[in-house]
MARBA-3410 file (N, C-alpha, C, O; in Angstrom, 1 decimal):
229
82.5,117.3,96.1,83.1,117.6,97.4,82.4,118.7,98.0,82.4,119.8,97.3 ~ 81.8,118.7,99.1,81.2,119.8,99.9,81.8,120.1,101.2,82.2,119.2,102.0 ~ 81.8,121.4,101.6,81.9,121.9,102.9,80.6,122.4,103.4,80.3,123.6,103.1 ~ 79.8,121.7,104.1,78.5,122.1,104.4,77.7,122.3,103.2,77.7,121.4,102.4 ~ 77.1,123.6,102.9,76.5,124.0,101.8,77.3,124.2,100.6,76.8,124.2,99.4
78.6,124.5,100.9,79.6,125.0,99.8,80.0,123.7,99.0,80.4,122.7,99.5 ~ 79.8,123.9,97.6,80.3,123.0,96.7,81.7,123.3,96.3,82.0,124.2,95.6 ~ 82.7,122.5,96.8,84.2,122.8,96.6,84.7,122.3,95.4,85.5,123.0,94.7 ~ 84.3,121.2,94.9,84.7,120.6,93.7,83.5,120.1,92.9,82.6,119.6,93.5 ~ 83.5,120.4,91.5,82.3,119.9,90.7,82.8,119.3,89.5,83.6,119.9,88.8
82.3,118.1,89.2,82.6,117.4,87.9,84.1,117.5,87.5,84.5,117.9,86.4 ~ 85.0,117.1,88.6,86.4,117.1,88.3,86.8,115.6,87.9,86.7,114.7,88.7 ~ 87.2,115.5,86.7,87.6,114.1,86.1,89.1,114.3,85.7,89.5,115.2,84.9 ~ 89.9,113.3,86.1,91.3,113.3,85.7,91.9,111.9,86.0,91.4,111.1,86.8 ~ 93.0,111.6,85.3,93.7,110.3,85.5,95.2,110.6,85.5,95.6,111.6,85.0
95.9,109.7,86.2,97.4,109.7,86.3,97.9,108.4,85.9,97.5,107.4,86.5 ~ 98.7,108.2,84.9,99.3,106.9,84.5,100.7,106.8,85.2,101.3,107.8,85.6 ~ 101.1,105.5,85.3,102.5,105.2,85.8,103.5,105.9,85.0,103.5,105.9,83.7 ~ 104.4,106.5,85.7,105.5,107.3,85.0,105.1,108.6,84.4,105.8,109.1,83.5 ~ 103.9,109.1,84.8,103.4,110.3,84.2,103.2,111.4,85.4,102.9,111.1,86.5
103.5,112.6,85.1,103.2,113.8,86.0,102.1,114.6,85.5,102.1,115.0,84.3 ~ 101.1,114.8,86.3,99.9,115.6,86.0,99.9,116.7,86.8,100.0,116.5,88.0 ~ 99.8,117.9,86.3,99.7,119.2,87.1,98.3,119.7,87.2,97.5,119.6,86.3 ~ 98.0,120.2,88.5,96.9,120.9,88.8,97.3,122.3,89.1,97.9,122.6,90.2 ~ 96.9,123.3,88.2,97.3,124.7,88.6,96.0,125.5,88.8,94.9,125.0,88.5
96.2,126.6,89.4,95.1,127.4,89.9,95.5,128.4,90.9,96.5,128.3,91.5 ~ 94.7,129.4,91.1,95.0,130.5,92.1,94.5,129.9,93.4,93.9,128.9,93.5 ~ 94.9,130.7,94.5,94.4,130.4,95.8,92.9,130.3,95.8,92.2,131.1,95.2 ~ 92.4,129.3,96.5,91.0,129.1,96.8,90.3,128.3,95.5,89.1,128.1,95.5 ~ 91.2,127.9,94.6,90.6,127.2,93.4,90.1,125.8,93.7,89.4,125.2,92.9
90.4,125.2,94.8,90.2,123.9,95.1,91.1,122.9,95.0,90.8,121.7,95.2 ~ 92.4,123.2,94.7,93.5,122.3,94.3,93.8,121.5,95.5,93.8,120.2,95.4 ~ 94.1,122.1,96.7,94.5,121.2,97.8,93.3,120.4,98.3,93.5,119.3,98.8 ~ 92.1,120.8,98.2,91.0,120.0,98.5,90.9,118.8,97.7,90.5,117.8,98.2 ~ 91.2,119.0,96.3,91.2,117.8,95.4,92.2,116.7,95.9,91.9,115.5,96.0
93.4,117.2,96.2,94.4,116.3,96.7,94.0,115.5,97.9,94.1,114.2,98.0 ~ 93.5,116.4,98.9,93.1,115.7,100.1,92.0,114.7,100.0,91.9,113.8,100.7 ~ 91.1,115.0,99.0,90.0,114.0,98.7,90.6,112.7,98.1,90.3,111.6,98.6 ~ 91.5,112.9,97.2,92.1,111.7,96.6,92.9,110.9,97.7,92.9,109.7,97.6 ~ 93.6,111.6,98.6,94.2,110.9,99.7,93.4,110.3,100.8,93.9,109.6,101.6
92.1,110.7,100.8,91.2,110.0,101.7,91.0,110.9,102.9,90.4,110.5,103.9 ~ 91.4,112.3,102.9,91.2,113.0,104.0,90.0,113.9,104.0,89.7,114.6,104.9 ~ 89.2,113.8,102.8,87.8,114.3,102.6,87.1,113.3,101.8,87.6,112.6,100.9 ~ 85.8,113.2,102.2,84.9,112.2,101.6,84.1,112.9,100.5,83.4,113.8,100.9 ~ 84.2,112.5,99.2,83.4,113.2,98.2,81.9,112.9,98.3,81.5,111.8,98.7
81.1,114.0,98.1,79.6,113.8,98.2,79.1,112.9,97.0,78.0,112.3,97.0 ~ 79.8,112.9,95.9,79.4,112.2,94.8,80.7,111.8,93.9,81.8,112.4,94.1 ~ 80.6,110.9,93.0,81.7,110.4,92.3,82.5,109.3,92.8,82.1,108.8,93.9 ~ 83.6,109.0,92.2,84.4,107.8,92.7,85.9,108.1,92.4,86.2,108.8,91.5 ~ 86.7,107.4,93.2,88.1,107.4,93.0,88.6,105.8,92.7,88.3,104.9,93.5
89.3,105.7,91.7,89.7,104.4,91.4,91.3,104.3,91.2,92.0,105.2,90.8 ~ 91.8,103.2,91.6,93.2,102.9,91.4,93.3,101.6,90.7,92.8,100.5,91.3 ~ 93.9,101.6,89.5,94.0,100.4,88.6,92.5,99.6,88.5,92.3,98.4,88.5 ~ 91.6,100.5,88.4,90.2,99.9,88.2,89.4,99.5,89.5,88.3,99.1,89.6 ~ 90.2,99.6,90.6,89.6,99.2,91.8,89.0,100.5,92.5,89.8,101.4,92.8
87.8,100.5,92.8,87.3,101.7,93.6,87.8,101.8,95.0,87.8,100.8,95.8 ~ 88.3,103.0,95.3,88.9,103.2,96.7,88.3,104.2,97.4,88.7,104.7,98.4 ~ 87.1,104.7,96.8,86.4,106.0,97.4,86.1,105.7,98.9,86.1,106.7,99.6 ~ 85.8,104.6,99.4,85.4,104.5,100.7,86.6,104.0,101.6,86.5,103.9,102.8 ~ 87.7,103.8,101.0,88.9,103.6,101.9,89.3,104.7,102.8,89.4,105.8,102.2
89.7,104.6,104.0,90.2,105.6,104.9,91.6,105.8,104.4,92.2,105.0,103.6 ~ 92.2,107.0,104.8,93.4,107.5,104.3,94.5,106.5,104.5,95.4,106.3,103.7 ~ 94.6,105.9,105.7,95.8,105.0,105.9,95.6,103.7,105.0,96.6,103.1,104.6 ~ 94.5,103.3,104.7,94.3,102.2,103.7,94.8,102.6,102.4,95.4,101.7,101.7 ~ 94.6,103.8,102.0,94.9,104.3,100.7,96.5,104.4,100.6,97.1,104.1,99.6
97.2,104.7,101.7,98.6,104.6,101.8,99.1,103.3,101.4,100.0,103.1,100.7 ~ 98.5,102.2,102.0,98.8,100.8,101.9,98.6,100.5,100.3,99.3,99.7,99.7 ~ 97.5,101.1,99.8,97.3,100.7,98.4,98.3,101.5,97.5,98.4,101.0,96.3 ~ 99.0,102.5,97.9,100.0,103.2,97.1,99.7,104.6,96.8,100.4,105.2,96.0 ~ 98.7,105.2,97.5,98.4,106.6,97.2,98.9,107.4,98.4,98.3,107.3,99.4
99.9,108.2,98.2,100.7,108.9,99.4,100.8,110.4,99.0,101.1,110.8,97.8 ~ 100.5,111.2,100.0,100.6,112.6,99.9,101.7,113.3,100.5,102.1,112.8,101.6 ~ 102.3,114.3,99.9,103.3,115.2,100.5,102.5,116.4,100.8,102.2,117.2,99.8 ~ 102.0,116.7,102.0,101.0,117.7,102.3,101.7,119.1,102.2,102.9,119.3,102.3 ~ 100.9,120.1,101.9,101.2,121.5,102.0,101.9,121.8,103.3,101.4,121.3,104.3
102.9,122.6,103.4,103.5,122.9,104.6,104.4,121.8,105.3,104.9,122.0,106.4 ~ 104.6,120.7,104.6,105.6,119.6,105.0,104.9,118.7,106.1,104.9,117.5,106.0 ~ 104.4,119.3,107.2,103.8,118.6,108.3,104.8,117.6,108.9,104.4,116.4,109.2 ~ 106.0,117.9,109.1,106.9,117.0,109.8,106.7,117.0,111.3,106.1,117.9,111.9 ~ 107.3,116.1,111.9,107.3,116.0,113.4,108.6,116.7,114.0,109.7,116.1,114.0
108.4,118.0,114.4,109.6,118.8,114.7,110.4,118.3,115.8,111.6,118.6,115.9 ~ 109.9,117.4,116.8,110.6,116.9,117.9,111.4,115.6,117.5,112.2,115.1,118.3 ~ 111.2,115.1,116.3,111.8,113.9,115.9,113.0,114.2,114.9,113.0,115.2,114.3 ~ 113.9,113.2,114.8,115.0,113.5,114.0,114.6,113.2,112.6,113.6,112.7,112.3 ~ 115.5,113.7,111.6,115.4,113.5,110.2,115.0,112.1,109.9,114.0,111.9,109.3
115.9,111.1,110.5,115.6,109.6,110.1,114.4,109.2,110.7,113.7,108.4,110.1 ~ 114.0,109.6,111.9,112.8,109.2,112.5,111.5,109.5,111.7,110.6,108.7,111.5 ~ 111.6,110.9,111.2,110.5,111.3,110.3,110.4,110.4,109.0,109.3,110.0,108.6 ~ 111.5,110.1,108.5,111.6,109.1,107.3,111.0,107.8,107.6,110.1,107.3,106.9 ~ 111.4,107.3,108.8,110.8,106.0,109.1,109.4,105.8,109.4,108.8,104.8,109.4
108.8,107.0,109.8,107.4,107.1,109.9,106.7,106.8,108.6,105.6,106.2,108.6 ~ 107.2,107.2,107.5,106.6,107.0,106.3,106.5,105.5,105.9,105.6,105.1,105.1 ~ 107.3,104.7,106.5,107.3,103.2,106.1,106.4,102.5,107.0,106.2,101.3,106.8 ~ 105.7,103.0,108.1,105.1,102.3,109.1,103.7,101.8,108.5,103.3,100.7,108.9 ~ 103.1,102.5,107.5,101.8,102.1,107.0,101.9,101.9,105.5,100.9,101.7,104.8
103.1,101.9,105.0,103.3,101.9,103.6,103.4,100.3,103.0,103.3,99.3,103.7 ~ 103.8,100.3,101.8,103.8,99.1,101.1,105.3,98.5,101.0,106.3,99.3,101.1 ~ 105.5,97.2,100.9,106.8,96.7,100.6,107.3,97.3,99.3,106.4,97.5,98.5 ~ 108.6,97.5,99.0,109.0,98.0,97.8,110.5,98.3,97.8,111.1,98.0,98.8 ~ 111.0,99.0,96.8,112.4,99.3,96.7,112.8,100.6,97.5,114.0,100.8,97.7
112.0,101.4,97.9,112.2,102.6,98.7,112.5,102.3,100.1,111.6,101.7,100.8 ~ 113.7,102.6,100.6,114.1,102.4,102.0,115.0,103.5,102.4,115.1,104.5,101.7 ~ 115.5,103.5,103.5,116.4,104.7,104.0,117.6,104.8,103.0,118.0,105.9,102.7 ~ 118.2,103.7,102.5,119.4,103.8,101.7,119.0,104.4,100.4,119.8,105.2,99.8 ~ 117.8,104.1,99.8,117.5,104.8,98.5,117.1,106.2,98.8,117.5,107.1,98.0
116.5,106.5,99.9,116.3,108.0,100.1,117.5,108.8,100.3,117.7,109.9,99.9 ~ 118.5,108.2,101.0,119.7,108.9,101.2,120.5,108.9,99.9,121.4,109.7,99.8 ~ 120.3,108.1,99.0,120.9,108.2,97.6,120.4,109.4,96.9,121.1,110.1,96.2 ~ 119.0,109.5,97.0,118.3,110.6,96.4,118.7,112.0,96.9,118.7,113.0,96.2 ~ 119.0,112.0,98.3,119.2,113.3,99.0,120.7,113.0,99.7,120.7,112.6,100.9
121.8,113.2,99.1,123.0,112.7,99.6,123.5,113.6,101.0,124.3,113.2,101.8 ~ 122.8,114.7,101.0,123.1,115.6,102.3,122.5,115.0,103.6,123.0,115.2,104.7 ~ 121.5,114.1,103.5,120.8,113.7,104.6,121.6,112.8,105.6,121.4,113.1,106.8 ~ 122.4,111.8,105.2,123.0,110.9,106.2,123.8,111.7,107.3,123.7,111.3,108.4 ~ 124.5,112.8,106.9,125.1,113.6,107.8,124.3,114.3,108.9,124.8,114.8,109.9
123.0,114.5,108.6,122.1,115.2,109.4,121.0,114.2,110.0,120.1,114.7,110.6 ~ 121.1,113.0,109.8,120.0,112.0,110.1,119.7,112.1,111.6,118.5,111.8,111.9 ~ 120.5,112.4,112.5,120.2,112.6,113.8,119.7,113.9,114.3,119.4,114.1,115.5 ~ 119.6,115.0,113.4,119.3,116.3,113.7,117.7,116.3,113.7,117.0,115.6,112.9 ~ 117.2,117.1,114.8,115.7,117.3,114.7,115.3,118.2,113.5,116.0,119.2,113.2
114.3,118.0,112.9,113.8,118.6,111.7,113.5,120.1,111.9,113.4,120.8,111.0 ~ 113.3,120.4,113.1,113.0,121.9,113.4,114.3,122.8,113.1,114.2,124.0,113.1 ~ 115.4,122.1,113.0,116.6,123.0,112.8,117.0,122.9,111.3,117.9,123.6,110.9 ~ 116.2,122.2,110.4,116.5,122.2,109.0,115.9,123.4,108.3,114.9,123.9,108.8 ~ 116.4,123.7,107.2,115.9,124.8,106.3,114.6,124.4,105.7,114.2,123.3,105.8
113.8,125.3,105.1,112.5,125.0,104.4,112.7,124.0,103.3,111.9,123.0,103.2 ~ 113.7,124.2,102.5,114.0,123.3,101.5,114.4,121.8,102.0,113.9,120.8,101.5 ~ 115.1,121.8,103.0,115.6,120.6,103.6,114.4,119.8,104.2,114.3,118.6,104.1 ~ 113.4,120.6,104.8,112.3,120.1,105.3,111.4,119.5,104.2,110.7,118.4,104.4 ~ 111.3,120.2,103.2,110.5,119.7,102.1,111.1,118.5,101.5,110.3,117.6,101.1
112.4,118.3,101.5,113.0,117.1,101.0,112.8,115.9,102.0,112.8,114.7,101.5 ~ 112.7,116.2,103.3,112.4,115.0,104.2,111.0,114.7,104.0,110.6,113.5,104.1 ~ 110.0,115.7,103.7,108.6,115.3,103.6,108.5,114.4,102.2,107.7,113.5,102.2 ~ 109.3,114.7,101.2,109.2,113.9,100.0,109.8,112.4,100.4,109.3,111.4,100.1 ~ 110.9,112.5,101.0,111.6,111.1,101.5,110.7,110.3,102.3,110.6,109.1,102.1
110.0,111.0,103.2,109.1,110.3,104.0,107.9,109.6,103.1,107.5,108.5,103.3 ~ 107.4,110.4,102.2,106.4,109.8,101.3,106.9,108.6,100.5,106.1,107.7,100.2 ~ 108.2,108.7,100.0,108.8,107.7,99.2,109.0,106.5,100.0,109.0,105.4,99.5 ~ 109.2,106.7,101.3,109.4,105.4,102.2,108.2,104.5,102.3,108.3,103.3,102.6 ~ 107.0,105.1,102.0,105.8,104.3,101.8,105.6,103.5,100.6,104.7,102.7,100.4
106.6,103.7,99.8,106.6,103.0,98.4,105.3,103.2,97.6,104.6,102.3,97.2 ~ 105.1,104.6,97.3,103.8,104.9,96.6,103.9,104.4,95.2,104.9,104.2,94.6 ~ 102.6,104.4,94.6,102.4,104.2,93.2,101.9,105.6,92.6,102.3,106.0,91.5 ~ 101.2,106.2,93.5,100.9,107.5,93.0,101.3,108.6,94.2,101.0,108.3,95.3 ~ 102.0,109.6,93.8,102.6,110.6,94.8,101.9,111.8,94.5,102.1,112.4,93.5
101.2,112.3,95.6,100.4,113.6,95.6,101.3,114.7,96.2,101.7,114.6,97.3 ~ 101.7,115.7,95.4,102.5,116.8,95.8,101.7,118.0,95.9,101.2,118.5,94.9 ~ 101.6,118.5,97.1,100.8,119.7,97.4,101.6,121.0,97.6,102.2,121.2,98.6 ~ 101.7,121.8,96.6,102.5,123.1,96.7,104.0,122.9,97.1,104.5,123.4,98.1 ~ 104.7,122.1,96.2,106.0,121.8,96.4,106.9,123.1,96.6,107.8,123.1,97.5
106.5,124.2,95.9,107.5,125.4,96.0,107.1,126.4,97.0,107.7,127.4,97.1 ~ 106.0,126.1,97.8,105.5,127.1,98.7,106.6,127.6,99.7,107.2,126.8,100.4 ~ 106.9,128.8,99.8,107.7,129.4,100.7,109.2,129.1,100.5,110.0,129.5,101.3 ~ 109.6,128.6,99.4,111.1,128.2,99.2,111.6,129.1,98.1,110.8,129.7,97.3 ~ 112.9,129.4,98.1,113.6,130.1,97.2,113.7,129.4,95.8,113.7,128.1,95.7
113.7,130.2,94.8,113.7,129.6,93.4,114.8,128.6,93.2,114.5,127.6,92.5 ~ 115.9,128.8,93.7,117.0,127.9,93.5,116.6,126.6,94.2,116.8,125.5,93.6 ~ 116.0,126.5,95.4,115.6,125.4,96.0,114.5,124.7,95.2,114.6,123.5,95.0 ~ 113.6,125.4,94.8,112.4,124.8,94.0,113.0,124.1,92.8,112.7,122.9,92.5 ~ 114.1,124.8,92.0,114.7,124.2,90.9,115.3,122.8,91.3,115.1,121.8,90.5
116.0,122.7,92.3,116.6,121.4,92.8,115.6,120.3,93.1,115.8,119.2,92.8 ~ 114.5,120.8,93.6,113.5,119.8,94.1,112.8,119.2,92.8,112.6,118.0,92.7 ~ 112.4,120.1,91.9,111.8,119.7,90.7,112.8,118.8,89.7,112.4,117.9,89.0 ~ 114.1,119.1,89.9,115.0,118.4,89.2,115.1,116.8,89.5,115.6,115.9,88.8 ~ 114.4,116.5,90.7,114.4,115.1,91.1,113.2,114.4,90.4,113.3,113.1,90.3
112.1,115.1,90.0,111.0,114.4,89.5,111.3,113.5,88.3,110.7,112.4,88.3 ~ 112.1,113.8,87.3,112.2,113.0,86.1,112.8,111.5,86.5,112.5,110.5,85.9 ~ 113.7,111.5,87.6,114.1,110.2,88.1,113.0,109.4,88.7,113.0,108.1,88.6 ~ 112.1,110.1,89.5,111.0,109.3,90.1,110.0,108.8,89.0,109.4,107.7,89.2 ~ 109.8,109.7,88.0,109.0,109.2,86.9,109.5,108.0,86.3,108.7,107.1,86.1
110.8,108.0,85.9,111.4,106.8,85.2,111.3,105.6,86.0,111.3,104.5,85.4 ~ 111.1,105.7,87.3,111.0,104.5,88.1,109.5,103.9,88.0,109.2,102.8,88.6 ~ 108.6,104.6,87.3,107.2,104.2,87.1,106.3,104.8,88.1,105.1,104.4,88.2 ~ 106.7,105.7,88.9,105.8,106.4,89.9,105.0,107.5,89.1,105.5,108.3,88.3 ~ 103.7,107.4,89.4,102.8,108.5,88.9,102.8,109.6,89.9,102.7,109.4,91.1
102.8,111.0,89.4,102.9,112.0,90.2,101.7,112.9,89.9,101.5,113.2,88.7 ~ 100.9,113.4,90.8,99.9,114.4,90.6,100.3,115.5,91.5,100.4,115.4,92.8 ~ 100.6,116.7,90.9,101.1,117.8,91.7,100.3,119.0,91.6,99.9,119.4,90.5 ~ 100.0,119.6,92.6,99.2,120.9,92.8,100.3,122.0,92.9,101.3,121.8,93.7 ~ 100.1,123.1,92.1,101.2,124.1,92.2,100.7,125.4,91.6,100.0,125.5,90.6
101.1,126.5,92.4,100.7,127.8,92.0,101.9,128.4,91.0,101.7,129.4,90.4 ~ 103.0,127.7,91.1,104.1,128.2,90.0,103.8,127.5,88.8,104.1,126.4,88.5 ~ 103.1,128.2,87.9,102.5,127.6,86.7,103.7,127.2,85.7,103.7,126.2,85.1 ~ 104.8,128.0,85.6,106.0,127.7,84.8,106.5,126.4,85.2,106.6,125.5,84.4 ~ 106.8,126.2,86.4,107.5,124.9,86.9,106.5,123.8,86.7,106.9,122.7,86.2
105.2,123.9,87.0,104.3,122.9,86.8,104.1,122.4,85.4,104.0,121.2,85.2 ~ 104.0,123.3,84.4,103.9,123.0,83.1,105.1,122.4,82.4,105.0,121.7,81.5 ~ 106.3,122.8,83.0,107.6,122.3,82.5,107.8,120.8,82.8,108.3,120.1,81.9 ~ 107.3,120.5,83.9,107.6,119.1,84.4,106.6,118.1,84.0,106.8,116.9,83.9 ~ 105.3,118.6,83.7,104.2,117.6,83.6,104.0,117.3,82.1,104.3,118.1,81.2
103.3,116.1,81.9,102.8,115.7,80.6,101.4,116.0,80.3,101.0,115.9,79.1 ~ 100.7,116.4,81.3,99.4,116.8,81.2,99.0,117.7,82.3,99.5,117.6,83.4 ~ 98.2,118.7,82.0,97.8,119.8,83.1,96.3,120.1,83.0,95.7,120.1,82.0 ~ 95.8,120.4,84.2,94.4,120.9,84.4,94.4,122.1,85.1,95.1,122.2,86.1 ~ 93.7,123.2,84.6,93.7,124.4,85.4,92.2,124.3,86.2,91.1,124.0,85.6
92.3,124.6,87.4,91.1,124.5,88.3,90.8,125.9,88.7,91.6,126.6,89.2 ~ 89.5,126.3,88.6,88.9,127.5,89.1,87.7,127.3,89.7,86.8,126.8,89.1 ~ 87.5,127.9,90.9,86.3,127.7,91.7,85.7,126.2,91.7,84.5,126.0,91.6 ~ 86.7,125.3,91.8,86.3,123.9,92.0,86.0,123.2,90.6,85.6,122.0,90.7 ~ 86.2,123.8,89.5,85.8,123.3,88.2,87.1,123.3,87.3,87.9,124.2,87.5
87.3,122.3,86.5,88.4,122.3,85.5,88.0,123.2,84.3,86.9,123.0,83.7 ~ 88.9,124.2,84.1,88.5,125.1,83.0,89.4,125.1,81.8,89.2,125.7,80.8 ~ 90.4,124.2,82.0,91.3,124.0,80.8,92.2,122.7,81.1,92.8,122.6,82.1 ~ 92.3,121.9,80.0,93.0,120.6,80.2,93.8,120.4,78.9,93.4,120.9,77.9 ~ 95.0,119.8,79.0,95.8,119.4,77.8,97.2,119.2,78.0,97.7,119.4,79.1
97.9,118.9,77.1,99.4,118.8,77.1,100.0,120.2,77.2,99.6,121.0,76.3 ~ 100.8,120.4,78.1,101.5,121.8,78.2,101.9,122.4,76.9,101.7,123.6,76.7 ~ 102.5,121.6,76.0,103.0,122.0,74.8,101.9,122.6,73.9,102.1,123.6,73.2 ~ 100.6,122.0,74.1,99.6,122.5,73.2,98.7,123.6,74.0,97.7,124.1,73.4 ~ 99.1,124.1,75.0,98.3,125.2,75.7,98.9,126.5,75.5,100.1,126.7,75.9
98.1,127.4,74.8,98.7,128.7,74.6,98.7,129.5,75.9,97.8,129.4,76.7 ~ 99.8,130.3,76.1,99.9,131.1,77.4,98.7,132.0,77.6,98.3,132.2,78.7 ~ 98.1,132.5,76.6,96.9,133.3,76.7,95.7,132.5,77.2,94.9,132.9,78.0 ~ 95.6,131.2,76.8,94.5,130.4,77.2,94.7,130.1,78.7,93.7,130.1,79.4 ~ 95.9,129.7,79.0,96.2,129.4,80.4,95.9,130.5,81.3,95.5,130.3,82.5
96.3,131.7,80.9,96.0,132.9,81.8,94.5,133.1,81.9,94.0,133.3,83.1 ~ 93.8,132.9,80.9,92.2,133.1,80.9,91.6,132.2,81.8,90.7,132.6,82.5 ~ 92.1,130.8,81.8,91.5,129.7,82.5,91.8,130.0,84.0,91.0,129.8,84.9 ~ 93.1,130.4,84.2,93.6,130.6,85.6,92.9,131.7,86.4,92.5,131.5,87.5 ~ 92.6,132.8,85.7,92.0,134.0,86.3,90.5,134.0,86.1,89.7,134.7,86.9
90.0,133.2,85.1,88.5,133.2,84.9,88.0,134.2,84.1,86.9,134.7,84.4 ~ 88.6,134.6,83.1,88.1,135.7,82.2,88.2,135.3,80.7,89.0,134.5,80.4 ~ 87.2,135.8,79.9,87.2,135.4,78.5,88.3,135.9,77.8,88.7,137.1,77.9 ~ 88.9,135.0,77.0,90.0,135.5,76.1,89.5,136.4,75.0,88.5,136.0,74.3 ~ 90.1,137.5,74.7,89.7,138.4,73.6,90.0,137.7,72.3,91.0,136.9,72.2
89.1,137.9,71.3,89.3,137.4,70.1,90.7,138.0,69.3,91.0,139.2,69.6 ~ 91.2,137.3,68.5,92.6,137.7,67.8,92.1,138.6,66.7,91.1,138.5,66.0 ~ 93.0,139.6,66.6,92.8,140.6,65.5,93.4,140.1,64.1,94.3,139.2,64.0 ~ 92.8,140.7,63.1,93.4,140.3,61.8,93.0,139.0,61.3,93.4,138.6,60.2
END
């Protein structure tokens, strides 16, 4: 992936299985959001390919990837502030696939929403807006959900509540690829993790197998000191 002469991503290889959460961690500028936007079809890679169930989708435009089941919850939510909560949710279904996710299912997941469904989203809190963004994505009945900085700008208690939803989504067979600066949250919820630094994967593995010192070294890009004794 290039921005002009700048190589933003290099030799990035990863996979997400149904019912699996995969985390991409890294500092600001590591290329995490660029990676998600490329998978979603908002950027065109200069080389390499993107596959869904063995079918290459690299050339598909973003709206066709939504129909195929690749749906992103973008950084910053990107809701339509002049529309109501329910109208924002319904937008998610306009180019999505047929499936089990509809307004009723989303309202079951977020029980507070029905009472506010006619409220414009500009009057919702940050955590509520993030919930609407997740609900909008689910309305498209994704197979792979791309979560970009779920915790950005939210209070820790709100982040905990949002992450508590993910196990139920995974049990339904949904695959989740999440980009996150909150390393603790990302590693806690994921079955596999990749650390990205300057557009390259510097560490990969199951979170239980990754030593904190190795994660720190990969995250910040310094050599780990040898152990004493």
